[in-house]
KEGU-784577 format. One record per residue (C-alpha): x, y, z; residue number from 1. Coordinates in steps of 0.02 Angstrom, whole numbers, always signed. Example, Ala and Ser with C-alpha at 12.3 -4.5 7.8 and 13.67 -1.06 7.14 Angstrom:
+--------+--------+--------+-----+
!      X !      Y !      Z ! seq !
+--------+--------+--------+-----+
!   +615 !   -225 !   +390 !   1 !
!   +684 !    -53 !   +357 !   2 !
+--------+--------+--------+-----+
This chain:
+--------+--------+--------+-----+
!      X !      Y !      Z ! seq !
+--------+--------+--------+-----+
!  +1168 !    +38 !   +932 !   1 !
!  +1025 !     +2 !  +1051 !   2 !
!  +1041 !    -78 !  +1221 !   3 !
!   +965 !    -75 !  +1394 !   4 !
!   +791 !    -96 !  +1465 !   5 !
!   +621 !    -48 !  +1399 !   6 !
!   +621 !   +137 !  +1360 !   7 !
!   +565 !   +262 !  +1230 !   8 !
!   +423 !   +166 !  +1148 !   9 !
!   +303 !   +307 !  +1196 !  10 !
!   +398 !   +423 !  +1078 !  11 !
!   +302 !   +343 !   +935 !  12 !
!   +148 !   +436 !  +1001 !  13 !
!   +223 !   +605 !  +1043 !  14 !
!   +196 !   +750 !   +922 !  15 !
!   +343 !   +804 !   +814 !  16 !
!   +314 !   +975 !   +736 !  17 !
!   +487 !   +996 !   +658 !  18 !
!   +496 !  +1010 !   +469 !  19 !
!   +654 !  +1003 !   +362 !  20 !
!   +692 !  +1005 !   +177 !  21 !
!   +838 !   +903 !   +105 !  22 !
!   +929 !   +892 !   +272 !  23 !
!  +1096 !   +802 !   +238 !  24 !
!  +1112 !   +636 !   +330 !  25 !
!  +1272 !   +537 !   +352 !  26 !
!  +1277 !   +348 !   +342 !  27 !
!  +1402 !   +246 !   +440 !  28 !
!  +1471 !   +168 !   +280 !  29 !
!  +1474 !   +216 !    +96 !  30 !
!  +1310 !   +192 !     +4 !  31 !
!  +1303 !    +82 !   -150 !  32 !
!  +1302 !   +187 !   -308 !  33 !
!  +1153 !    +91 !   -375 !  34 !
!  +1041 !   +148 !   -231 !  35 !
!   +955 !   +293 !   -316 !  36 !
!   +780 !   +358 !   -287 !  37 !
!   +669 !   +421 !   -146 !  38 !
!   +581 !   +330 !     -6 !  39 !
!   +423 !   +426 !    +44 !  40 !
!   +327 !   +372 !   +198 !  41 !
!   +161 !   +429 !   +265 !  42 !
!   +106 !   +422 !   +445 !  43 !
!    +72 !   +518 !   +604 !  44 !
!   +147 !   +684 !   +654 !  45 !
!    +40 !   +774 !   +781 !  46 !
!    -87 !   +716 !   +908 !  47 !
!   -153 !   +880 !   +980 !  48 !
!   -177 !  +1063 !   +940 !  49 !
!   -221 !  +1191 !  +1072 !  50 !
!   -335 !  +1121 !  +1205 !  51 !
!   -392 !   +968 !  +1107 !  52 !
!   -314 !   +797 !  +1086 !  53 !
!   -354 !   +651 !   +974 !  54 !
!   -404 !   +492 !  +1064 !  55 !
!   -357 !   +366 !   +928 !  56 !
!   -193 !   +337 !   +839 !  57 !
!   -276 !   +333 !   +668 !  58 !
!   -325 !   +517 !   +687 !  59 !
!   -150 !   +589 !   +706 !  60 !
!   -117 !   +729 !   +582 !  61 !
!    -32 !   +664 !   +425 !  62 !
!   +154 !   +695 !   +411 !  63 !
!   +266 !   +644 !   +267 !  64 !
!   +449 !   +592 !   +280 !  65 !
!   +567 !   +557 !   +137 !  66 !
!   +743 !   +493 !   +110 !  67 !
!   +825 !   +544 !    -55 !  68 !
!   +970 !   +447 !   -129 !  69 !
!  +1049 !   +530 !   -280 !  70 !
!  +1171 !   +391 !   -325 !  71 !
!  +1334 !   +480 !   -284 !  72 !
!  +1347 !   +419 !   -104 !  73 !
!  +1251 !   +566 !    -27 !  74 !
!  +1077 !   +563 !    +48 !  75 !
!   +955 !   +687 !   +122 !  76 !
!   +801 !   +684 !   +233 !  77 !
!   +642 !   +788 !   +223 !  78 !
!   +491 !   +802 !   +337 !  79 !
!   +332 !   +900 !   +307 !  80 !
!   +153 !   +898 !   +366 !  81 !
!    +15 !   +867 !   +242 !  82 !
!    -63 !  +1039 !   +233 !  83 !
!   -240 !   +975 !   +211 !  84 !
!   -390 !  +1086 !   +238 !  85 !
!   -411 !   +998 !   +405 !  86 !
!   -233 !  +1035 !   +461 !  87 !
!   -232 !  +1216 !   +400 !  88 !
!   -400 !  +1250 !   +481 !  89 !
!   -344 !  +1173 !   +645 !  90 !
!   -180 !  +1269 !   +650 !  91 !
!   -267 !  +1434 !   +613 !  92 !
!   -391 !  +1403 !   +754 !  93 !
!   -260 !  +1332 !   +873 !  94 !
!   -387 !  +1194 !   +900 !  95 !
!   -434 !  +1032 !   +814 !  96 !
!   -563 !  +1085 !   +686 !  97 !
!   -725 !   +986 !   +670 !  98 !
!   -695 !   +862 !   +530 !  99 !
!   -746 !   +680 !   +527 ! 100 !
!   -623 !   +573 !   +624 ! 101 !
!   -598 !   +388 !   +653 ! 102 !
!   -642 !   +409 !   +836 ! 103 !
!   -659 !   +572 !   +932 ! 104 !
!   -568 !   +710 !  +1025 ! 105 !
!   -552 !   +767 !  +1203 ! 106 !
!   -629 !   +885 !  +1254 ! 107 !
!   -769 !   +819 !  +1145 ! 108 !
!   -851 !   +915 !  +1004 ! 109 !
!  -1023 !   +985 !  +1043 ! 110 !
!  -1175 !   +931 !   +943 ! 111 !
!  -1159 !  +1073 !   +818 ! 112 !
!   -975 !  +1032 !   +789 ! 113 !
!  -1019 !   +849 !   +762 ! 114 !
!  -1142 !   +903 !   +628 ! 115 !
!  -1005 !  +1011 !   +551 ! 116 !
!   -888 !   +862 !   +548 ! 117 !
!  -1016 !   +755 !   +457 ! 118 !
!  -1038 !   +889 !   +325 ! 119 !
!   -850 !   +915 !   +301 ! 120 !
!   -807 !   +730 !   +302 ! 121 !
!   -636 !   +648 !   +309 ! 122 !
!   -487 !   +756 !   +259 ! 123 !
!   -336 !   +679 !   +347 ! 124 !
!   -242 !   +566 !   +224 ! 125 !
!   -113 !   +489 !   +339 ! 126 !
!    -93 !   +310 !   +278 ! 127 !
!     -5 !   +285 !   +111 ! 128 !
!    +77 !   +365 !    -41 ! 129 !
!    +72 !   +315 !   -226 ! 130 !
!   +136 !   +372 !   -394 ! 131 !
!    +21 !   +375 !   -546 ! 132 !
!   +116 !   +398 !   -707 ! 133 !
!    +89 !   +402 !   -893 ! 134 !
!   +202 !   +438 !  -1040 ! 135 !
!   +230 !   +620 !   -994 ! 136 !
!   +192 !   +649 !   -810 ! 137 !
!   +208 !   +575 !   -637 ! 138 !
!    +86 !   +622 !   -500 ! 139 !
!   +107 !   +581 !   -315 ! 140 !
!    -43 !   +559 !   -202 ! 141 !
!    -70 !   +520 !    -19 ! 142 !
!   -213 !   +408 !    +37 ! 143 !
!   -317 !   +343 !   +177 ! 144 !
!   -466 !   +224 !   +166 ! 145 !
!   -570 !   +352 !    +74 ! 146 !
!   -607 !   +406 !   -103 ! 147 !
!   -533 !   +579 !    -76 ! 148 !
!   -344 !   +602 !    -84 ! 149 !
!   -212 !   +738 !    -88 ! 150 !
!    -81 !   +770 !   -221 ! 151 !
!    +94 !   +812 !   -159 ! 152 !
!   +258 !   +866 !   -238 ! 153 !
!   +366 !   +710 !   -232 ! 154 !
!   +527 !   +810 !   -227 ! 155 !
!   +493 !   +926 !    -80 ! 156 !
!   +335 !   +848 !     -3 ! 157 !
!   +235 !  +1009 !    -25 ! 158 !
!    +47 !   +989 !    -26 ! 159 !
!    -24 !  +1035 !   -197 ! 160 !
!   -212 !  +1005 !   -194 ! 161 !
!   -353 !   +893 !   -137 ! 162 !
!   -432 !   +779 !   -266 ! 163 !
!   -602 !   +694 !   -256 ! 164 !
!   -613 !   +602 !   -423 ! 165 !
!   -781 !   +589 !   -510 ! 166 !
!   -860 !   +421 !   -474 ! 167 !
!   -875 !   +328 !   -639 ! 168 !
!  -1041 !   +257 !   -696 ! 169 !
!  -1053 !    +67 !   -691 ! 170 !
!  -1002 !    -18 !   -851 ! 171 !
!   -959 !   -196 !   -901 ! 172 !
!  -1020 !   -338 !   -793 ! 173 !
!  -1139 !   -225 !   -699 ! 174 !
!  -1321 !   -240 !   -654 ! 175 !
!  -1379 !    -66 !   -609 ! 176 !
!  -1550 !    -36 !   -531 ! 177 !
!  -1649 !    +73 !   -653 ! 178 !
!  -1724 !   +174 !   -511 ! 179 !
!  -1558 !   +214 !   -430 ! 180 !
!  -1484 !   +388 !   -441 ! 181 !
!  -1313 !   +399 !   -526 ! 182 !
!  -1182 !   +325 !   -410 ! 183 !
!  -1077 !   +460 !   -330 ! 184 !
!  -1192 !   +596 !   -395 ! 185 !
!  -1227 !   +658 !   -219 ! 186 !
!  -1410 !   +619 !   -186 ! 187 !
!  -1447 !   +434 !   -166 ! 188 !
!  -1278 !   +361 !   -121 ! 189 !
!  -1142 !   +401 !     +3 ! 190 !
!   -985 !   +347 !    -90 ! 191 !
!   -829 !   +377 !    +13 ! 192 !
!   -752 !   +215 !    +80 ! 193 !
!   -609 !   +150 !    -27 ! 194 !
!   -436 !    +74 !     -3 ! 195 !
!   -271 !   +147 !    +56 ! 196 !
!   -186 !     +7 !    -44 ! 197 !
!   -222 !    +21 !   -230 ! 198 !
!   -144 !   -121 !   -328 ! 199 !
!    -52 !   -111 !   -494 ! 200 !
!   -153 !   -186 !   -636 ! 201 !
!    -50 !   -319 !   -722 ! 202 !
!    +24 !   -268 !   -890 ! 203 !
!    -31 !    -85 !   -877 ! 204 !
!    +18 !    +77 !   -792 ! 205 !
!   -153 !    +80 !   -708 ! 206 !
!   -201 !    +37 !   -529 ! 207 !
!   -352 !    -50 !   -454 ! 208 !
!   -456 !     +2 !   -305 ! 209 !
!   -633 !    -19 !   -241 ! 210 !
!   -772 !    +97 !   -187 ! 211 !
!   -913 !    +65 !    -65 ! 212 !
!  -1076 !   +158 !    -96 ! 213 !
!  -1203 !   +165 !    +45 ! 214 !
!  -1382 !   +186 !    -16 ! 215 !
!  -1482 !   +326 !    +62 ! 216 !
!  -1641 !   +283 !    -36 ! 217 !
!  -1765 !   +154 !    +35 ! 218 !
!  -1780 !     +4 !    -80 ! 219 !
!  -1612 !    +34 !   -164 ! 220 !
!  -1470 !    -79 !   -106 ! 221 !
!  -1293 !    -30 !    -63 ! 222 !
!  -1160 !    -60 !   -194 ! 223 !
!   -980 !   -116 !   -210 ! 224 !
!   -876 !    -66 !   -361 ! 225 !
!   -708 !   -117 !   -427 ! 226 !
!   -623 !    +35 !   -503 ! 227 !
!   -478 !    +59 !   -622 ! 228 !
!   -366 !   +210 !   -583 ! 229 !
!   -298 !   +286 !   -743 ! 230 !
!   -235 !   +449 !   -669 ! 231 !
!   -262 !   +559 !   -519 ! 232 !
!   -432 !   +614 !   -581 ! 233 !
!   -482 !   +482 !   -708 ! 234 !
!   -569 !   +322 !   -656 ! 235 !
!   -659 !   +180 !   -744 ! 236 !
!   -784 !    +60 !   -667 ! 237 !
!   -739 !   -121 !   -701 ! 238 !
!   -889 !   -194 !   -608 ! 239 !
!  -1023 !   -143 !   -485 ! 240 !
!  -1138 !   -256 !   -386 ! 241 !
!  -1269 !   -247 !   -250 ! 242 !
!  -1234 !   -290 !    -68 ! 243 !
!  -1350 !   -297 !    +81 ! 244 !
!  -1224 !   -213 !   +195 ! 245 !
!  -1061 !   -120 !   +165 ! 246 !
!   -909 !   -204 !   +244 ! 247 !
!   -755 !   -110 !   +300 ! 248 !
!   -602 !   -165 !   +199 ! 249 !
!   -428 !    -92 !   +210 ! 250 !
!   -346 !   -188 !    +68 ! 251 !
!   -379 !   -324 !    -59 ! 252 !
!   -291 !   -443 !   -179 ! 253 !
!   -267 !   -453 !   -367 ! 254 !
!   -194 !   -576 !   -492 ! 255 !
!   -161 !   -554 !   -676 ! 256 !
!   -345 !   -583 !   -714 ! 257 !
!   -443 !   -561 !   -552 ! 258 !
!   -470 !   -449 !   -402 ! 259 !
!   -523 !   -528 !   -238 ! 260 !
!   -616 !   -423 !   -109 ! 261 !
!   -635 !   -500 !    +64 ! 262 !
!   -795 !   -426 !   +137 ! 263 !
!   -775 !   -465 !   +321 ! 264 !
!   -925 !   -463 !   +440 ! 265 !
!   -872 !   -288 !   +495 ! 266 !
!  -1014 !   -178 !   +432 ! 267 !
!  -1045 !     +8 !   +422 ! 268 !
!  -1192 !    +62 !   +529 ! 269 !
!  -1258 !   +220 !   +446 ! 270 !
!  -1377 !   +263 !   +587 ! 271 !
!  -1236 !   +260 !   +713 ! 272 !
!  -1128 !   +364 !   +597 ! 273 !
!  -1260 !   +501 !   +591 ! 274 !
!  -1289 !   +497 !   +779 ! 275 !
!  -1108 !   +490 !   +838 ! 276 !
!  -1007 !   +563 !   +692 ! 277 !
!   -876 !   +432 !   +739 ! 278 !
!   -836 !   +296 !   +611 ! 279 !
!   -749 !   +195 !   +748 ! 280 !
!   -915 !   +174 !   +841 ! 281 !
!  -1011 !   +148 !   +679 ! 282 !
!   -937 !    -20 !   +632 ! 283 !
!  -1027 !   -177 !   +689 ! 284 !
!   -928 !   -338 !   +708 ! 285 !
!  -1012 !   -510 !   +699 ! 286 !
!   -912 !   -648 !   +782 ! 287 !
!  -1006 !   -793 !   +705 ! 288 !
!  -1033 !   -732 !   +528 ! 289 !
!   -935 !   -789 !   +376 ! 290 !
!   -827 !   -683 !   +264 ! 291 !
!   -886 !   -657 !    +85 ! 292 !
!   -757 !   -654 !    -55 ! 293 !
!   -804 !   -561 !   -214 ! 294 !
!   -697 !   -621 !   -359 ! 295 !
!   -701 !   -499 !   -505 ! 296 !
!   -635 !   -538 !   -679 ! 297 !
!   -536 !   -387 !   -735 ! 298 !
!   -575 !   -403 !   -920 ! 299 !
!   -760 !   -449 !   -916 ! 300 !
!   -813 !   -375 !   -749 ! 301 !
!   -898 !   -540 !   -704 ! 302 !
!   -920 !   -559 !   -516 ! 303 !
!   -930 !   -723 !   -422 ! 304 !
!   -967 !   -740 !   -237 ! 305 !
!   -876 !   -859 !   -120 ! 306 !
!   -882 !   -892 !    +67 ! 307 !
!   -745 !   -923 !   +192 ! 308 !
!   -716 !   -918 !   +379 ! 309 !
!   -747 !   -776 !   +500 ! 310 !
!   -592 !   -666 !   +495 ! 311 !
!   -529 !   -490 !   +513 ! 312 !
!   -393 !   -439 !   +392 ! 313 !
!   -301 !   -275 !   +373 ! 314 !
!   -164 !   -314 !   +247 ! 315 !
!   -164 !   -432 !   +100 ! 316 !
!     +9 !   -481 !    +44 ! 317 !
!     +0 !   -531 !   -138 ! 318 !
!    -76 !   -659 !   -254 ! 319 !
!    -35 !   -776 !   -396 ! 320 !
!   -162 !   -844 !   -519 ! 321 !
!   -202 !   -991 !   -406 ! 322 !
!   -189 !   -920 !   -231 ! 323 !
!   -235 !   -772 !   -123 ! 324 !
!   -130 !   -735 !    +30 ! 325 !
!   -208 !   -611 !   +150 ! 326 !
!   -152 !   -580 !   +325 ! 327 !
!   -274 !   -630 !   +460 ! 328 !
!   -278 !   -541 !   +627 ! 329 !
!   -393 !   -506 !   +772 ! 330 !
!   -492 !   -344 !   +777 ! 331 !
!   -356 !   -223 !   +830 ! 332 !
!   -443 !    -55 !   +821 ! 333 !
!   -495 !    -35 !  +1004 ! 334 !
!   -318 !    -71 !  +1063 ! 335 !
!   -245 !    +72 !   +961 ! 336 !
!   -317 !   +211 !  +1067 ! 337 !
!   -180 !   +331 !  +1120 ! 338 !
!   -214 !   +312 !  +1305 ! 339 !
!   -183 !   +125 !  +1288 ! 340 !
!    -26 !   +135 !  +1180 ! 341 !
!    +49 !   +265 !  +1297 ! 342 !
!    +18 !   +154 !  +1449 ! 343 !
!   +160 !    +27 !  +1471 ! 344 !
!    +44 !    -92 !  +1564 ! 345 !
!   -116 !    -80 !  +1461 ! 346 !
!    -29 !    -88 !  +1292 ! 347 !
!    +45 !   -258 !  +1337 ! 348 !
!   -132 !   -327 !  +1340 ! 349 !
!   -145 !   -290 !  +1153 ! 350 !
!   -173 !   -455 !  +1058 ! 351 !
!    -50 !   -398 !   +926 ! 352 !
!    -16 !   -563 !   +839 ! 353 !
!    -82 !   -588 !   +665 ! 354 !
!    -91 !   -757 !   +579 ! 355 !
!    -29 !   -788 !   +404 ! 356 !
!   -148 !   -894 !   +300 ! 357 !
!   -164 !   -938 !   +117 ! 358 !
!   -332 !   -947 !    +30 ! 359 !
!   -352 !  -1056 !   -124 ! 360 !
!   -505 !  -1014 !   -229 ! 361 !
!   -559 !  -1152 !   -349 ! 362 !
!   -626 !  -1063 !   -502 ! 363 !
!   -722 !  -1219 !   -557 ! 364 !
!   -807 !  -1274 !   -396 ! 365 !
!   -805 !  -1107 !   -306 ! 366 !
!   -733 !  -1189 !   -150 ! 367 !
!   -612 !  -1093 !    -39 ! 368 !
!   -474 !  -1192 !    +47 ! 369 !
!   -373 !  -1115 !   +188 ! 370 !
!   -199 !  -1171 !   +234 ! 371 !
!    -73 !  -1123 !   +367 ! 372 !
!   +116 !  -1113 !   +353 ! 373 !
!   +238 !  -1217 !   +452 ! 374 !
!   +318 !  -1129 !   +599 ! 375 !
!   +503 !  -1093 !   +598 ! 376 !
!   +602 !  -1192 !   +728 ! 377 !
!   +705 !  -1036 !   +766 ! 378 !
!   +580 !   -896 !   +735 ! 379 !
!   +408 !   -972 !   +770 ! 380 !
!   +332 !   -798 !   +773 ! 381 !
!   +373 !   -769 !   +588 ! 382 !
!   +197 !   -827 !   +541 ! 383 !
!   +127 !   -682 !   +643 ! 384 !
!   +193 !   -542 !   +533 ! 385 !
!    +99 !   -384 !   +482 ! 386 !
!   +143 !   -232 !   +376 ! 387 !
!   +201 !   -351 !   +238 ! 388 !
!   +323 !   -306 !    +98 ! 389 !
!   +388 !   -405 !    -50 ! 390 !
!   +503 !   -381 !   -198 ! 391 !
!   +376 !   -291 !   -307 ! 392 !
!   +452 !   -367 !   -464 ! 393 !
!   +377 !   -531 !   -404 ! 394 !
!   +201 !   -463 !   -370 ! 395 !
!   +117 !   -570 !   -502 ! 396 !
!   +244 !   -710 !   -500 ! 397 !
!   +267 !   -861 !   -390 ! 398 !
!   +347 !   -762 !   -248 ! 399 !
!   +437 !   -843 !   -102 ! 400 !
!   +488 !   -709 !    +25 ! 401 !
!   +384 !   -593 !   +133 ! 402 !
!   +456 !   -461 !   +249 ! 403 !
!   +351 !   -396 !   +392 ! 404 !
!   +339 !   -338 !   +571 ! 405 !
!   +298 !   -444 !   +723 ! 406 !
!   +255 !   -354 !   +883 ! 407 !
!   +259 !   -438 !  +1053 ! 408 !
!   +380 !   -573 !   +997 ! 409 !
!   +400 !   -635 !  +1175 ! 410 !
!   +210 !   -641 !  +1193 ! 411 !
!   +224 !   -522 !  +1341 ! 412 !
!   +287 !   -349 !  +1292 ! 413 !
!   +212 !   -255 !  +1144 ! 414 !
!   +377 !   -164 !  +1114 ! 415 !
!   +472 !   -325 !  +1081 ! 416 !
!   +474 !   -303 !   +892 ! 417 !
!   +560 !   -401 !   +754 ! 418 !
!   +571 !   -375 !   +568 ! 419 !
!   +551 !   -549 !   +495 ! 420 !
!   +585 !   -632 !   +329 ! 421 !
!   +461 !   -771 !   +295 ! 422 !
!   +506 !   -909 !   +172 ! 423 !
!   +342 !   -979 !   +108 ! 424 !
!   +424 !  -1138 !    +43 ! 425 !
!   +538 !  -1184 !   +187 ! 426 !
!   +507 !  -1113 !   +361 ! 427 !
!   +680 !  -1170 !   +415 ! 428 !
!   +746 !  -1026 !   +311 ! 429 !
!   +645 !   -895 !   +405 ! 430 !
!   +752 !   -754 !   +473 ! 431 !
!   +728 !   -605 !   +588 ! 432 !
!   +808 !   -437 !   +628 ! 433 !
!   +793 !   -360 !   +800 ! 434 !
!   +899 !   -248 !   +910 ! 435 !
!   +869 !   -228 !  +1095 ! 436 !
!   +730 !   -100 !  +1117 ! 437 !
!   +742 !    -27 !   +945 ! 438 !
!   +573 !    -15 !   +862 ! 439 !
!   +563 !    -35 !   +672 ! 440 !
!   +414 !    +11 !   +566 ! 441 !
!   +365 !    -54 !   +393 ! 442 !
!   +510 !   -102 !   +280 ! 443 !
!   +523 !    -71 !    +93 ! 444 !
!   +620 !   -189 !    -22 ! 445 !
!   +735 !   -109 !   -153 ! 446 !
!   +798 !   -238 !   -278 ! 447 !
!   +980 !   -233 !   -331 ! 448 !
!   +992 !   -195 !   -517 ! 449 !
!  +1039 !   -354 !   -609 ! 450 !
!   +999 !   -463 !   -460 ! 451 !
!   +950 !   -641 !   -509 ! 452 !
!   +869 !   -693 !   -346 ! 453 !
!   +706 !   -632 !   -271 ! 454 !
!   +788 !   -579 !   -109 ! 455 !
!   +939 !   -492 !   -188 ! 456 !
!   +916 !   -315 !   -125 ! 457 !
!   +904 !   -200 !    +25 ! 458 !
!   +770 !   -161 !   +152 ! 459 !
!   +748 !    +22 !   +200 ! 460 !
!   +679 !    +29 !   +377 ! 461 !
!   +650 !   +181 !   +489 ! 462 !
!   +688 !   +134 !   +669 ! 463 !
!   +656 !   +218 !   +837 ! 464 !
!   +801 !   +197 !   +958 ! 465 !
!   +713 !   +197 !  +1127 ! 466 !
!   +868 !   +209 !  +1234 ! 467 !
!   +951 !   +354 !  +1142 ! 468 !
!   +781 !   +431 !  +1103 ! 469 !
!   +817 !   +458 !   +919 ! 470 !
!   +762 !   +392 !   +750 ! 471 !
!   +874 !   +322 !   +616 ! 472 !
!   +859 !   +239 !   +446 ! 473 !
!   +925 !    +62 !   +441 ! 474 !
!   +980 !    -19 !   +279 ! 475 !
!   +967 !   -208 !   +296 ! 476 !
!  +1032 !   -344 !   +181 ! 477 !
!   +871 !   -430 !   +126 ! 478 !
!   +961 !   -595 !    +98 ! 479 !
!  +1044 !   -610 !   +268 ! 480 !
!   +938 !   -487 !   +370 ! 481 !
!  +1097 !   -407 !   +436 ! 482 !
!  +1114 !   -218 !   +458 ! 483 !
!  +1235 !   -147 !   +329 ! 484 !
!  +1213 !    +40 !   +357 ! 485 !
!  +1126 !   +169 !   +466 ! 486 !
!  +1099 !   +356 !   +469 ! 487 !
!  +1034 !   +457 !   +616 ! 488 !
!   +892 !   +579 !   +586 ! 489 !
!   +882 !   +756 !   +658 ! 490 !
!   +730 !   +718 !   +767 ! 491 !
!   +615 !   +577 !   +821 ! 492 !
!   +486 !   +520 !   +696 ! 493 !
!   +316 !   +468 !   +767 ! 494 !
!   +239 !   +305 !   +710 ! 495 !
!   +236 !   +285 !   +521 ! 496 !
!   +110 !   +181 !   +427 ! 497 !
!   +152 !   +149 !   +245 ! 498 !
!   +264 !   +211 !   +106 ! 499 !
!   +349 !   +169 !    -58 ! 500 !
!   +517 !   +188 !   -143 ! 501 !
!   +515 !   +281 !   -309 ! 502 !
!   +670 !   +238 !   -410 ! 503 !
!   +640 !   +377 !   -536 ! 504 !
!   +622 !   +516 !   -406 ! 505 !
!   +783 !   +599 !   -345 ! 506 !
+--------+--------+--------+-----+
């Protein structure tokens, strides 16, 4: 396994152009027969084409990786780029084509190319992957924080088509300005910001997401909408309400009856967007402003407004009917520029630690109480986790365990990374997995069939071995956090963002 001094972390941010289909991989020990399904992960694959380079990590071309377990002890690995219009156009030009990016490129686009990018919009879906299913079909889509998405073939990762679903008209619980043009109808509203983390709607096969609509008409306010996803192309509006400014949100929370949207004081500046064609420079942060929580009843569409502390949050963990548990962190975006992450000195200045907090919303008084968790005597950094994962069977139950990543565990080196298991009821039970200068990414929990305990299952975790300059998949016992199996991959995988395990796909 891994050993030695700091090495290889930069490989997370080096392009990997190799593609394979069902490449056989060998695990060190026999696989359990019950492990059957496919883990698909979305993330970064390429950071330059021709003479141009991306400047920010979030702009890396989307690349999909999958691990298929067929239940007979064998497993295979696939890797394929998302063949979006953006990627195809860029490859054909041997240059990064002018599409809207999170930040920019070097050499920079000229003014005409910036205008082109505004017209073409965002087309690089490099963040997450979901399955939408009904009685007869299953569809697989890849996401970013935008309304548009791409459908893929879950078996071979082939890109099928782009989908921009029609924006549904407001319905229940909605006050719609009579002078406003139809939302999403083109003229009047710019409706494109959404979530890369749709949430399952309790008791249904549907998902929930949100949509931000920026008004382009003087006198008409911006809008937020909570949306029900029925299929790849079918949406329903649960509620829509006016907002003075549109806040950037990456994820949100939901219970059996409510959705909670945390509108941080991190607002879209439309004028800057038009002038710079760079969303990164078109977000205004306000240090002293409060965060607004919009609580939406899923059945009635009724919206209540609550206020809490100034915070920046990327990932919510999960909720129960009486509590919301988002992850609080500092504003990380500027520290994720490629030139910083590739610099072993500058990247260590990254304030990478998040802070786990629980938000209690009193439905009678409207008050929001915020609580912290006790620190583990052995793993005090466990409260600083990000990229959270849970046993999804406990999503709307009184869950206990959270698995997540902590960077900079020694508070000095960014590449000191641990995968932690946080016990929300007893911090003395917190556990952690780490191997010297091996760099894990987000874990996914696979429950053992018939398991009676919440943590009875396995964690599937891609890992970069910095010393041997290779990637492997680690299978970790979720109860003990001990490695039980590994399989080397045929090439290094750049940094991955999110993914899911599909038990019915193999």
